[in-house]
N, C-alpha and C positions, 0 to 999 in steps of 0.2 A: 563217755564219748558217744554218740548216737549210733547205731547200725548204720553200716554202710547202706546207702541208698543210689546205685546205680542208675544213671539216666542216659537213655538214647536220645541223641540230639539230630540223628539223621544227617550227619555232617554239618549242621547249622549252630555255630555257637550260640546266637540269638536264641533259640528254641530251647537250647540247653540251658540257658541262663534263666529264661524265662520258668523253666521248670523247678531250679534251683530256687527262684523268688517266692514262686509257689509253696515250695516245701517250707522254706524260713518263715514265709508270711504266716502259715499255720502255725509254726511252733512258737512265734510270738504273741500270736492272739491266743493261743492256748496257754501261754504261762511257762511253757516248756524252756523258752529262752526269756529270761527274765527281763523285767523292764529297767532299765539303767544299767544293766550288766553289760561287759564288754561281749560282742560277737566272737565265737570262737576262731581260732586262728586260721587263716588261709590255707595252710598244709592241711589242718583237720577237717574243713570243709571240703577240700579236693578229696581227701581220703573218704569221707562221709558220703559223697556223691559220685564218686569214681568219675570225676571229670578235671579238667586242665585249670592252671590259675587263671589264664585270660576269661574263662567262662565265671570263674568266681568272682573276679574283679568286676565283671560286666554285672553280674547278679547284683553285689553290694551297692554300684551305683544306681540301679535301677530302684533298690530298696530305700536308698537315700533320697531319690527323687519322689518316693512316696511317702517320705517322712517316717519311716519303719526304723531307721537307722540313722545316728548322727555321726560323720565321719571328718577327722581331722587329721593333718599330715603326721606320719610317724606315730600314730596312736590306732589301736584297733577300734572298730567302729562300735559304736554304742547302741545299745536294741532301744526302741522307743516304742513302746506300747500305742496302738493308735488311740487317740481320743477325738474330741471335735476339734481341737487345735490342729491336730495332725492333720484332719480333711481339709481345713481352710487354708494350711499353709503348703499342702500339696497343689492345691489349685492357684496358688499366689501369683505364677508365671503366666497362668492363662490369664487371670485378672488383668494384670499389668497389659497385656496386648489390648484388652478393653479399654484402658484408659488414655488411649492415643489420639482422641478427639473430644470435642466437646460435650456429645452425648453421653459417651461412655463415663466422663468423669462425674458429670451433673446426674446422671442415672443412679450411680454408686452413692453419691451425695445425698440425694433425695431419699435413696433407701436409709441411709442412716438419720436422717431427721425423722422418718416414719416410725422407725424402732424407737428412737429416745423419747418421741412423743409419749408412745405408749410406757415407757419406762419410766417416766417422771409422773405419769398419773397414778401408775402401780404405786410409785415409792411414795406419794402422797396419801394414798389409800391404805397400804399397808407396812411400810417400813417400819422395823423393829426400832425398839431403844436404842440398841447398840448400832444398828445401821445408821439411825440418825448422828450418834456420836461421830462415825466414821464419816459421814458427809461433812460434818462439822470441822472435823481435823482436816480434810482433805481441802475445805475452802480456806481455813485459816494458813496452811501450807502455800495455797496458792496467792493469797494476800501478801504473805512474807516475799515471794518470789517476784513480786512487781518489776523492783530493779533490775533484776536479772532475766533478761527474755528467754535464755536456754532453760534456765530454771523453771520460768513460768510456765513454758511449754511442758514440761515434764509434769508439772503440777495440774495443769490442764488437762492433760489426758488421765492423770490418776483420779481428778475428781469425776470426770465421766465414766471412769471406769468403775467407782463405787455403784453408779447408778445401773450399770449393767449387773452387777453382782447381786442387787438386792432382790430379785426374783428367786434366788438360789437355784437356778437352773444352769448346769455347766455350758449349754450353748451360747449363752449371751457373752460371758467373758471371752469365750473364742471369737465371737461375731467382733467383740471391739478390739481385739488384737488384730484382727483381720482387716477392719477399717483402717486404724493406726497405720499398719503397713501399707496398705495399697493407696493410701491418700498423702503419705509422706512425701513422695515426690514433689506432689503439686504445693502442700503446706510449707515445705521447705524455701520456696521461692517467694513466699509472703515476707514483706518488710514488717519488723517488728520493733517495738518501741516502748518504754516503761508509760506510756499515755495510752497507747493501744491495751496494754496489757491492762492498766487499770479498768478500761471499758469491758473487756472481757470479764475481770474479778467481778466487777458490780452486775454483769448478767449471771453469772454463777451465783452471785449473793440473792439476787431476784429468785432463781429457781428454788434456791435451798429454803428461802422465806415463805415460799409458797407450799413446799413440802412440810416444813414446820406446822404451818396453819391447817394441813391437810385440806387444802385446796387443790384438787387435781386440773380443775379449769384453768386456774391461774398458773400453775405449775407448767401445765402443756403451753400457755401463751407466752411465758418467759423464755421457754426452752426456746420455742419455734423463732419467737423474735432474736433470740441469740445466735443460732444458729443462721438464720437468714442474712444477718448483719455480718458474720462469719463469712458467707458464701459471697456477699458482694465485695468485702475486702479483698479476698483471696481471688477472684475472677478476674481483676483488672491486670493480674500478672500473665493472664494467658493470651491476652492481645487478641481476643476474638473479634472484636469490634472491625479489624482490616480483614475478617475473612469475606 
């Protein structure tokens, strides 16, 4: 057990909880509290920091909001060492507040288009053999899922996810997870059908064909056309023309 670290809260539980958060955050970042391991029991933390159960629970709640622990009812919190996904997940609630009007949603979507245009150009120029194999497999899964719209959506996300992994930079997959999560409430409103799924599949195929041809201009054009068409299809669900 860690040595006792008494905290002076000045009579304010919030301040005491902040001190506990800072101390535990330092232990998580340093590896003293190992990633994926359970957080020490509440009683042990109370003894370690010389504070009340209320303060410890408030601190754990704050750590959870920061993405540094994962909480579940009746289970001890699990340590999550921060990474790029942690950062993006922590700002997820803030991002959702920015998506309550036309400009917020469109700005976020346009940023996705901007990034994916660069990703497909990079893929056409630098994708390795194993990454091309992964793209082909993702496209084939997408094709097989055309009759099932829920499965098609999952394979659609997976196909785009491969593009984010090709640069081998951990920031990009985290960004992809962010886009998928943040835009999901809007995309869930979109009407789906096997016919629409086939259109999207053919758009994915055009992107992959250009990448296989090592043609960055054609890859960017195919990607841009695909995402523009997707936007036009989903924007009608927002009823913006009545504003």
